C-alpha positions in Angstrom: 101.1 65.8 109.7 98.0 67.9 109.2 98.5 71.6 109.0 95.7 73.8 110.4 94.7 76.4 107.9 93.0 79.6 108.8 90.4 81.2 106.5 92.0 83.7 104.3 91.4 87.3 105.5 89.4 89.6 103.3 91.4 91.6 100.8 91.5 95.3 100.9 89.3 95.3 97.8 86.7 93.0 99.6 86.7 95.3 102.6 85.8 98.3 100.5 83.5 96.3 98.2 85.3 97.2 95.0 86.9 95.1 92.2 90.6 95.0 91.7 90.4 97.2 88.6 88.5 99.9 90.4 89.5 103.5 89.7 90.8 105.8 92.4 87.4 107.6 92.4 85.5 104.4 92.9 87.8 103.4 95.8 87.3 106.9 97.4 83.6 106.7 97.0 83.4 103.2 98.4 85.6 104.2 101.3 83.4 107.2 102.2 80.3 105.1 102.1 81.8 102.3 104.3 83.5 104.7 106.7 80.3 106.6 107.2 78.3 103.4 107.7 80.7 101.8 110.2 82.0 104.9 112.1 81.8 104.0 115.8 80.0 107.3 116.6 77.2 106.3 114.2 77.1 102.5 114.4 76.3 100.9 117.7 77.5 97.4 116.6 80.3 96.2 119.0 82.4 95.3 115.9 82.0 98.7 114.3 85.3 100.1 115.5 87.3 97.1 114.2 85.4 97.3 110.9 86.1 101.0 110.7 89.8 100.5 111.3 89.9 97.8 108.6 88.2 100.2 106.2 90.7 102.9 107.0 93.6 100.6 106.5 92.2 99.3 103.2 91.7 102.8 101.9 95.2 103.9 103.0 96.6 101.0 101.0 94.6 101.3 97.9 94.6 105.1 97.6 98.4 105.1 97.4 99.2 104.1 93.8 102.7 102.7 94.7 101.4 100.7 97.7 98.5 99.4 95.6 100.9 98.2 92.8 103.0 96.3 95.4 99.9 94.9 97.1 98.5 93.7 93.7 101.9 92.1 92.8 102.0 90.2 96.1 98.4 89.1 95.8 99.1 87.8 92.3 102.1 85.7 93.5 100.1 84.3 96.4 97.2 83.4 94.1 99.6 81.6 91.7 101.2 79.7 94.6 97.8 78.7 95.8 96.9 77.4 92.3 100.1 75.4 92.1 99.4 73.4 95.3 
């Protein structure tokens, strides 16, 4: 039986364009740049609102140190499982 696989969604780090080891300041700066670029009031692209929401969610996750630690731990487990396949 073949299992259909979906492309993996972008990580919060990818959405903001930062590396996993980015500092809180780097995350904040990347968020401000991306939010300004994709804000629906500024960007007429039909996908701008969805992108803006993704940017906000990524920042909300990565700016909270405890949430970020949990997110990184889950990503590490998923990456290890993927390598074991």
